[in-house]
N, C-alpha and C positions, 0 to 999 in steps of 0.2 A: 504494500500500500504506500502511496506517496505521503510525504510529510504534510502536505496541505490537507489531504483526506484525513490523516490522523488528528491534526489540529482541529478540524471541524467536528471530530468525534470526542472532543474534550481531552485529547492527549496533550501533555505539556512536557517541555524539556525538564527531565528529572535528573538530578545529580545525587549519587550515593557515594559516601565515603565508607569504604569497607575496611575495618580494622581486623587484622587477623594475626594469629600466632605463627611465627616461623617454625617450620617442622624440625629443624636442627637445633633451635634454641627457643623452647616453649615460653621462656620468661621474657622474650623480646617480642614487641608488637611491630607490625608493618602496616602501611596504609596503601590502599588502592582506590583510585577514583574511577567511577563508572558513570557515563552519561548516555541517555537515550530518551526518545519520546515515550512517555508512559502515562497511564491513567490512574489517578488517585481514586479511592484509597486502596484498591486491590493491588496496584502495581504489577500487572501480569508479566511485563518484560523483565523487570527486576527479579521477580520470583523465579522465572525461568533461568536467569543468569545465576542466581544463588543456588538453585537446585543443581545446575551444571557444576558450580564451584564445589559443592559438598561431595558430588560424585567423582570429580576428576582432579581436583587440586588438593595437595596435601596440607596446605595452611588451614588451621582450624579457625573458623569465624569467631570473633570476639564481640564485635559491635558493628552495626550498620546505621549510619546517619543518613537521612533522606531529606533533600531539599527539592522544591519544584517551583518553576516560574508561575506567576499568576496567569489568570485567564487573558488571552490576547483579544478577547472580544469576538464579535461576529466576523467571520471570514467573508470579505466582500471583494468581488471582482468588478472592475469597471472598464469599459472600452476606452482606448486611447484616441483622442481626437486630433492630435498633432504628432507627426513623426518627422525625424530629420536623419540625414545620413552624415556620418562623421568623415568618411573618406570618399 
């Protein structure tokens, strides 16, 4: 699906900071930033990514912080009445 279609369905740019334990040094934490268009409050794309993480990555999850942009309002398209050529 295109970004414009997702935004019209209330998907917004979502950023998650994933804090996890290093496999070789469990006392040390590492940070990973993930960004994608996603829909609150279920966050289906983030959940799929975290499920993938748990199945395939050795770092144990410690904390996930989520931030999301506000609503961009109604998606509107309008015709262009003037066009010009640069070259």
